[in-house]
N, C-alpha and C positions, 0 to 999 in steps of 0.2 A: 249243550243241545237243548233247544226249547221243544220238549216232547209234546207239550200240550198244543203248541201252534202247529206242529207237524201233523198231529192227529186231526185237528179241526180242519186244516186245509185239505187233507186227503178224504176226510169224512164228507166234506161238502161236495167234492167231485164224485165220490161213489153214490151219494144220494141223487145227483143229477143222472147218473147212469141207470139207477133204479127207476127214475122217472122216465127215462128214455125207453126202458124195456116195457113199461106199462103202456106208454103211448103207442109203442110199436105194435103191441097186441091189441090196441084198440080198446082198452079198458075204460069203461064208463066211469066218469068221475063220481066218487062217493058211493059206488056200488060194488066195486071190486070183482066184477064178473066180466066175461067176454061179451061184447056186444054182437059178435058174428063169428062164424068159423074162420080159422086162420090157415094159411097155407103152411106146408111143411117147410118151405124155404124161410118163412118168417119164424117159425118155431126154432129151426136150427140156428138162425142168427141170434135170437134171444137167448137160447141155451148156451152158445158160446160166450156171450156177454155175461150171462149169469155165473158161469164157472169163474170167469176172471173177477167179478165183483165179490163172490163168495171167498175166493182165495185172499183177495186184498183185505176184506173185512176181517178174516181170521188173523192176519198179521197186525191190523190195527188193535185187535183185542189183546194180542200178545204184548204190544207196546203199552196199552192201557193197564195191563196187569203186572207191569214191571214192579218188582219189589213187594208185591201184594202176597200176604200170607194168611190163609184161613184154615180152620179146622175142618176135616172132612165130615160131612153130614151123614145121616143114616142112609143105608142103601135104599135106592128107589125101585119102585116096581115096574119101571119101563126103561128102555135103553135111552142113553143120553141124546141120541139123534133121532129117536122115534116119535111116535105120536101116541099119547095116552088115550085109550078108550075110543070113543067115536071120533072120526076125522072131523066131523063138523062141529064137535063140541069144544075142541081145544086146538089151538094153533100149533103148527109144527115148530119145535124148538130149533134154533139155528145150530147146524152141525159145527162144533168147535174144532174138529180135527180134519186135515186133508184126507181125501180118499187115497189110499195107498195104491200104487201101481201094481198090477198083477202081471206076473211073467210066465203063468202056466197056460195062457191063451195062445192058440195058434194063430199066426197072421193070416188075415184074409187075402186070398188070391183071386184075381179076376178070372172068372170062368170064360172060356172061349164060347162064342155064340155060333151055333151051327148055321152055315150058310148053304142055301139050296139054290142052284142055278137052273132055271127053266130053259127049255129049248128056244124060246123067243128072246132070251138074253136078259130077262128080269132076274134080280137077286132077291130072295126072301130070307127072313130071319124070324126065329121064334120069340124074339124080344117083345115083350108086352109092356105097354105103358100102364101105370097104375090107374084104376078106374076112378078113384076119388083122391084128389090132391089136397083136399081140405081136412082140417082136424076139427071136430066138433068141440064146443066149449066144454062139455062135460069131460072129454078126454084130456084136456089141458089142465085139469085140476092140480095134479102134482107139481106142474111147473109154476102155477100161481101160488101154491103154498110155499114153495122155495123162495120166490120172489118176496112174498110177505115176510118170510122168516128173516131174510137178510135185511130187508128194510127195517123191521123191528129191531134187529141187533144194532144197526147203525144209529137208530134213534136213542138207544140206551146202552152205550159202550161200557159204562161202569158196571152195570148189571151182568153183562156178558163176561167182563173180566173176573168178577167174583165166581161166576159159573166155572170158568176155565181154572181158576186157582183151586177151587174145590175139587174139580175133576182130577187135577194133577196130584192133589193130596191124597185122593182115593187110590190112584194108581201107584203112588209112592208107598202107601200102606200095603199094597199088594205086591210090592217088590217088582213092579213092571218097569223095565228099563226105558221103553219108548215113551218118554214123557212130553216130547215136543209135538205140538199140534201141526207143525209143518213138516211135510215130507222132504227127503233129501233132494238136492238139485233144484231143477226149475219148479215153480209152483203151478198148480192147475190153471189152464187158460193162457199160460205164457207162450208166445210165439216169437222166436228171435228174428225171424225173417220179415215179420210185419211190424215194423217200427212205427209207433204212433204215440200220442200222449198217454193213452190208456195203458200200453205196454210199459211206458216209462213210469207211470204211477204204481203199477204192480211191482216193477223192479225196485223201486225206491222203498216201498213199505216192506218188501221182502228183505231188502238189505238192512234196514233198521231193525226189523224184528229179529233177524239172525244175530245182529250185533248185540242186542239185549240177551239173547239165548247164550251166546258165547261168554258175555260178561258174567252171567249167572253161573255158568259151569266153571269159570275160572275162580269164583269166590271160594 
């Protein structure tokens, strides 16, 4: 298996998806800021794509880190996936581990809308449309920082592989069993019913990364 070729091919596709997200948000070239408010529909579309790109990038990092062994460094003063100090002073590090599913949340149920019939035959409802369907540039800061983090990770996969190997060494020293950055079953952003090349990309890198994980466990 030519791992380097597989990494480079999928990395190029993911970088194109990062460029698509920035263009979809209307990012001004060279400035990294929103040129105008975005709609909630655009934010949702970009967020769905971002979850897929983040999950695929984590699996590329697992492939890049295959066989890499490092010594755990000294404990750091901030979480691995957090921001140190001022948000504007330091970029957000890329989160190396998938967010785990939570099973303690109650499923959302659709509430019935009261219907009031007037004597003239008209039907009214208390459903109200949101007054503002736009999101200001300042409110989309967290989304932009996540896009910048995954874009930076794709630009320097070897550095992220060292981060992952060091993080796993720290977890092993603490006797933590869950060393895999990938959550069980389907990766974040994967939708079986919506087959397209992006889903095929995520499925392929997930399969390769789990193959490496299984081989490492079998050693």
